[in-house]
C-alpha positions, -999 to 999 in steps of 0.1 A, spaced: -786 -817 654 -815 -802 635 -836 -780 658 -869 -768 645 -882 -735 658 -910 -715 640 -897 -718 604 -861 -720 614 -840 -752 612 -807 -750 630 -779 -765 609 -748 -756 630 -742 -738 663 -710 -722 675 -714 -726 713 -678 -719 720 -682 -683 708 -703 -675 738 -675 -688 761 -646 -672 743 -661 -638 735 -685 -612 750 -712 -611 722 -729 -578 715 -748 -569 684 -760 -596 661 -767 -595 624 -785 -620 601 -767 -625 567 -773 -645 537 -745 -668 524 -733 -673 488 -729 -711 484 -724 -735 455 -749 -764 450 -729 -791 467 -722 -767 497 -760 -762 501 -766 -800 501 -738 -807 526 -749 -778 548 -786 -790 548 -772 -824 559 -755 -807 589 -720 -812 576 -707 -778 587 -683 -766 614 -682 -729 626 -657 -734 655 -626 -716 641 -644 -693 616 -648 -655 617 -661 -628 594 -643 -598 580 -651 -568 559 -628 -562 529 -634 -536 501 -671 -530 511 -679 -567 511 -684 -591 540 -668 -625 540 -671 -657 561 -636 -672 566 -625 -707 578 -660 -722 579 -657 -758 571 -684 -774 550 -676 -811 543 -676 -823 508 -710 -836 496 -710 -874 497 -728 -878 463 -708 -850 446 -686 -856 416 -653 -841 405 -669 -806 406 -673 -809 444 -665 -778 465 -634 -771 486 -643 -777 523 -626 -745 536 -628 -713 515 -639 -677 518 -677 -673 513 -694 -640 506 -720 -628 532 -750 -609 519 -758 -578 540 -772 -544 534 -746 -516 527 -753 -498 560 -748 -530 580 -715 -536 563 -704 -500 570 -714 -505 607 -695 -537 609 -664 -521 593 -665 -492 617 -669 -515 648 -640 -538 638 -615 -511 627 -622 -483 652 -632 -502 683 -610 -533 677 -639 -558 679 -642 -592 661 -670 -606 639 -679 -642 650 -705 -665 634 -727 -679 661 -751 -701 642 -760 -712 607 -797 -721 600 -823 -726 573 -850 -699 573 -878 -702 548 -857 -724 525 -826 -701 526 -794 -706 545 -786 -678 568 -757 -671 592 -759 -651 624 -729 -629 629 -722 -614 663 -699 -584 671 -677 -597 698 -650 -585 723 -623 -611 730 
């Protein structure tokens, strides 16, 4: 499942988003993860199918993304489904909040990839 393009390695792709939504603007965001989440994501153990993003209190969050538990993890392993913080610029967050509240659009993660050693997620503004 790992697709190599330039210095980008695709870890997970949400192909159903393109069928279920009309995708418009796209944003690249960093993702706050724990150590075992990073190891599991780099192993391709991530599912974006039912996930979405939301803006709450000037912070962007990735909700319902499933990162399987790391196979060599211990008792401190992460929870597979939890809210994960997205790292975006303040203006990008304000734009996303405006589009979701005023225009009634949805934020859908389209793909998760490794770029220059960092895990990034692509968020698309979508109309259902």
